[in-house]
C-alpha positions in Angstrom: 22.6 56.0 187.5 19.8 55.2 185.1 18.9 51.6 184.4 20.4 50.2 181.2 18.2 50.2 178.1 16.3 47.0 177.6 17.5 44.8 174.7 15.8 45.3 171.4 12.9 43.0 170.8 13.7 40.0 168.6 12.4 40.2 165.1 11.9 36.4 165.2 9.3 35.5 167.9 9.8 31.7 167.8 11.6 29.2 169.9 13.4 27.4 167.1 14.3 27.9 163.4 13.2 24.6 161.8 12.0 25.8 158.4 10.9 28.7 156.3 7.4 27.3 155.7 4.9 29.3 157.7 7.1 32.4 158.3 5.5 35.7 157.4 7.1 38.2 155.0 7.5 40.6 157.9 9.5 38.0 160.0 11.7 37.2 157.0 12.3 40.9 156.3 13.3 41.4 160.0 15.8 38.6 159.8 17.3 40.0 156.6 17.4 43.5 158.1 19.4 42.2 161.0 21.6 40.2 158.7 22.5 43.4 156.9 24.1 44.7 160.1 26.2 41.6 160.4 27.4 41.9 156.8 29.0 45.3 157.8 30.4 43.9 161.0 32.1 41.0 159.2 33.8 43.4 156.9 35.4 45.3 159.9 38.7 44.6 161.5 37.1 43.9 164.8 34.4 41.3 164.0 33.6 40.3 167.6 30.4 41.0 169.6 29.3 39.7 173.0 25.7 38.8 172.1 26.3 35.1 173.0 29.0 35.6 175.7 28.5 32.8 178.2 26.3 30.8 175.9 27.1 27.4 174.5 26.5 26.4 170.9 26.8 22.8 169.8 27.0 22.1 166.0 25.7 18.5 165.5 26.2 17.4 161.9 25.1 13.9 161.0 26.0 14.7 157.4 29.3 16.1 156.2 29.3 19.8 155.4 31.9 22.4 154.6 30.2 25.8 154.0 27.3 25.4 156.5 29.3 24.0 159.4 32.2 26.4 159.0 29.9 29.4 158.7 27.9 28.4 161.7 31.1 27.9 163.7 32.4 31.3 162.6 29.1 33.0 163.3 28.9 31.7 166.8 32.5 32.6 167.6 32.0 36.1 166.2 29.1 36.5 168.6 31.2 35.3 171.6 29.7 31.9 172.1 31.5 28.8 173.3 31.2 26.7 170.1 31.5 22.9 170.1 31.6 20.9 166.9 30.5 17.3 167.4 32.3 14.8 165.2 29.3 12.5 164.7 31.3 10.0 162.8 33.3 9.2 165.9 30.4 9.7 168.4 28.1 7.2 170.2 25.6 7.5 167.3 27.9 5.3 165.3 27.9 2.8 168.2 24.1 2.4 168.0 22.8 5.3 170.1 19.5 6.6 168.9 18.8 10.2 167.9 16.6 10.6 171.0 19.3 9.2 173.3 21.7 11.7 171.8 19.2 14.5 172.4 18.8 13.6 176.0 22.6 13.3 176.5 23.2 16.8 175.0 20.3 18.3 176.9 21.9 17.2 180.1 24.9 19.4 179.2 22.6 22.5 179.1 23.6 24.0 175.8 21.8 27.2 174.7 21.7 26.5 170.9 21.9 23.3 168.9 22.6 23.6 165.2 21.7 20.3 163.6 22.0 18.7 160.2 20.5 15.3 159.6 19.9 13.0 156.6 16.3 12.3 157.5 13.5 14.7 156.9 11.8 15.6 160.2 14.7 14.5 162.4 15.6 18.0 163.5 12.1 18.8 164.5 11.9 15.6 166.5 15.1 16.4 168.3 13.8 20.0 169.1 10.9 18.5 171.0 13.3 16.7 173.4 15.6 19.5 174.4 15.3 22.7 176.4 17.5 24.9 174.2 16.9 26.6 170.9 17.4 24.5 167.7 18.4 25.6 164.2 17.8 23.3 161.3 21.0 23.2 159.2 19.4 20.9 156.7 17.2 17.8 157.2 16.9 15.2 154.5 15.1 16.6 151.4 12.9 18.8 153.7 14.3 22.2 154.5 17.4 24.3 154.8 16.1 27.6 156.1 19.4 29.5 156.6 20.4 28.8 152.9 17.1 30.3 151.7 17.7 33.3 153.9 21.2 33.9 152.7 20.0 33.5 149.1 17.3 36.1 149.7 19.8 38.5 151.3 22.1 38.1 148.3 19.3 38.9 145.9 17.9 41.8 147.9 21.3 43.5 148.2 21.9 43.2 144.5 18.4 44.1 143.2 16.9 46.0 146.1 13.8 43.8 146.4 12.4 40.3 146.4 8.9 41.0 145.2 7.9 40.9 141.5 11.0 39.0 140.5 11.0 35.9 138.3 13.2 33.2 139.9 14.0 30.0 138.0 15.2 27.2 140.3 16.9 24.6 138.1 18.1 21.1 138.6 17.5 18.4 141.2 14.3 19.8 142.7 13.2 16.3 143.9 16.0 15.9 146.4 16.7 19.5 147.3 15.9 21.0 150.7 17.4 24.2 149.3 14.7 24.3 146.6 11.9 23.8 149.1 13.1 26.5 151.5 13.6 28.9 148.7 10.2 28.2 147.2 8.5 29.0 150.6 10.5 32.1 151.1 10.3 33.6 147.6 6.5 33.0 147.4 6.0 34.5 150.8 7.9 37.7 149.7 6.1 38.1 146.4 8.4 36.6 143.8 7.3 34.4 140.9 9.0 31.0 141.1 9.6 28.5 138.3 11.1 25.1 138.8 13.0 23.7 135.8 14.2 20.1 135.6 13.6 16.7 133.8 10.4 15.1 134.8 12.3 12.5 136.9 13.6 15.3 139.2 10.4 17.1 139.8 8.4 16.2 142.9 4.8 15.2 142.4 2.2 18.0 142.9 5.0 20.6 143.3 2.7 23.0 141.3 0.4 23.0 144.3 2.9 25.1 146.1 2.3 27.9 143.6 5.3 27.4 141.3 5.3 27.0 137.5 6.9 23.8 136.2 9.2 23.6 133.1 11.1 20.8 131.6 12.9 22.8 128.9 15.7 25.1 130.2 15.3 27.9 127.6 11.5 28.1 128.3 12.0 28.0 132.0 14.7 30.7 131.9 12.9 33.1 129.6 13.0 36.6 131.1 14.1 35.3 134.5 15.7 37.8 136.9 17.4 35.0 138.9 18.8 31.7 137.7 19.3 29.5 140.8 21.1 26.2 139.9 21.1 23.2 142.3 23.6 20.5 142.9 22.7 17.1 141.4 22.4 15.0 144.5 23.6 11.6 143.2 24.1 10.3 146.8 20.3 10.5 147.4 19.4 8.8 144.1 18.6 5.1 143.7 17.8 4.3 140.1 18.0 6.1 136.8 17.0 9.7 137.4 19.2 11.0 134.7 20.5 9.2 131.5 24.2 10.3 132.1 26.0 13.3 133.5 27.0 14.4 130.0 23.5 14.3 128.7 22.2 16.0 131.9 24.6 19.0 131.2 23.6 19.1 127.6 19.9 19.5 128.4 19.7 21.0 131.9 23.2 22.4 132.7 23.6 26.1 132.7 25.8 27.4 129.9 26.0 30.7 128.0 23.6 29.6 125.2 20.8 28.7 127.7 21.4 31.8 129.8 20.7 34.0 126.8 17.0 33.3 127.4 17.1 35.0 130.8 17.2 38.8 131.2 20.6 40.3 130.2 21.4 41.2 133.8 20.0 38.0 135.4 21.9 36.9 138.5 23.4 33.4 138.6 23.3 31.5 141.9 24.4 28.1 143.3 24.3 26.8 146.9 27.5 24.8 146.4 29.4 22.7 146.1 29.3 23.1 142.3 29.8 20.2 139.9 31.3 22.2 137.0 30.4 20.7 133.7 27.4 18.9 135.2 25.1 21.6 136.6 26.9 24.7 135.4 29.6 25.7 133.0 32.8 27.3 134.5 32.5 30.4 132.2 29.0 31.1 133.6 29.9 30.3 137.2 32.9 32.7 137.2 31.1 35.6 135.4 32.2 38.5 137.6 29.2 40.6 136.6 26.4 38.2 137.0 27.5 35.3 139.2 26.9 35.9 143.0 28.0 32.5 144.1 30.9 33.9 146.2 28.6 36.6 147.7 26.2 33.8 148.8 29.1 32.4 150.9 29.7 35.8 152.6 26.0 36.3 153.2 25.9 32.9 154.9 28.0 34.0 157.8 25.9 37.2 158.3 22.6 35.3 158.1 23.7 32.7 160.6 24.9 35.4 163.0 21.5 37.0 162.8 19.7 33.7 163.4 21.9 32.9 166.4 21.4 36.4 167.7 17.6 36.3 167.6 17.3 32.9 169.2 19.7 34.0 171.9 17.6 37.0 172.7 14.6 34.7 173.1 16.5 32.6 175.8 15.0 33.0 179.3 17.2 33.8 182.2 17.0 30.2 183.5 18.3 28.2 180.6 15.1 27.8 178.7 13.5 29.4 175.7 10.4 31.5 175.3 7.5 29.8 173.6 
């Protein structure tokens, strides 16, 4: 009997997925191509695969989440993993245990993949240095949210057929947004033109050095845009007067039909959720069945997270470790 065919090489030759910054266009395309196969799988009656059978996935969320945590749980279960969701609010962390102590405790349980969300930038990378398993960054502070950028890219590519030579306007709370940072890195790496549109108080210093164009007027920033990507106003991260009032914020920087007319007639409307209707986006625009892809973003999230878990599992060595 012939030997079984070796598994396909991983399109992601790294130990962890901590961010988009530094990834090549080829690596990003490989992840998106694999994600496409999981979109089709998720639409079938039988959604199960055995890619992670016998593997343990721990979802460790220090910040609350609905979409990200649920889709990671669903992704792991569809791949056959044993998935554990750690209720951090009731864990030893709340009793004074440090992040590193938590990492050492979890490492002693020999998980294969840790999916981590943390409120401090860099915390997930620090944790990854202390464990033997693969680590996926599900959002760290205002730093990065790599799987969100990948699912956004997959949504755009499926609708428009490409990522290069598109004009993408990212609008809103750029300063506090890990979603914005990961999307900027991904879109620039794949050949898109990126604009950031926000009041001066919500624009990071020197953001233009990343290669983006900065606008403070919505209509100017949206002019001829192919994609309008709105961001949640992260009031929980704000200390001080970043915006005059929510009503004024919507008047000047919230997306409504009048402002959207500056973009291309078929421009896609995106939002990572949860949406604050009447603050960042008008309901009529958010629910536009022809142009809004907000619901598609949620569907693509499961497929992208399945692909990320898949590639990191393929990189696992036979004896519980991970390839460099």
